C-alpha positions in Angstrom: -6.9 -32.6 -14.1 -3.5 -32.7 -12.4 -2.7 -33.8 -8.9 0.0 -31.8 -7.2 1.7 -33.1 -4.0 4.6 -30.7 -4.1 5.4 -27.8 -6.3 7.6 -29.8 -8.7 5.8 -33.2 -8.5 2.6 -33.0 -10.5 1.1 -35.7 -12.7 -2.1 -35.9 -14.8 -4.7 -38.3 -13.5 -7.5 -37.8 -16.1 -7.5 -37.8 -19.9 -9.8 -36.7 -22.7 -10.5 -38.4 -26.0 -12.3 -35.8 -28.1 -13.4 -32.3 -28.5 -16.2 -32.4 -25.9 -15.1 -35.5 -24.0 -13.6 -35.2 -20.5 -14.2 -34.6 -16.8 -16.4 -31.7 -15.6 -17.7 -30.4 -12.3 -15.0 -32.1 -10.1 -15.8 -32.1 -6.4 -14.1 -33.7 -3.3 -16.1 -36.1 -1.2 -15.8 -36.2 2.6 -13.8 -39.4 2.3 -11.2 -37.7 0.0 -12.5 -39.2 -3.3 -13.2 -37.1 -6.4 -16.6 -37.2 -7.9 -17.2 -35.8 -11.4 -19.3 -35.8 -14.5 -17.6 -37.3 -17.6 -18.5 -37.3 -21.2 -17.1 -40.2 -23.2 -18.2 -40.7 -26.8 -21.1 -38.4 -26.3 -22.4 -40.2 -23.2 -22.6 -38.3 -19.9 -22.1 -40.2 -16.6 -21.3 -39.5 -13.0 -18.0 -41.1 -11.9 -15.8 -41.4 -8.8 -12.1 -42.0 -8.2 -9.5 -42.0 -5.5 -7.5 -38.8 -5.1 -4.5 -40.4 -6.8 -6.6 -41.2 -9.9 -6.9 -44.9 -9.2 -10.1 -46.9 -8.9 -12.1 -44.9 -11.4 -15.7 -46.1 -11.3 -18.9 -45.2 -13.2 -21.9 -44.5 -11.0 -24.6 -43.9 -13.7 -25.5 -45.3 -17.1 -25.7 -42.4 -19.7 -27.3 -40.1 -17.2 -27.3 -37.2 -19.6 -30.0 -38.8 -21.6 -32.5 -39.2 -18.7 
């Protein structure tokens, strides 16, 4: 995912670590945060972060297995 403020000023705010790892289903919240599903090391969780990529927090514990 890349955040773009102006046409020439973009920066990556998420990273992936493997073939299937990474963020999916990104959505904006009413308070301008980004909520998304992440797969890290085969574990699926719901996460949230600020629109600039800061304060990334995990909301579930391996929700993909439940």
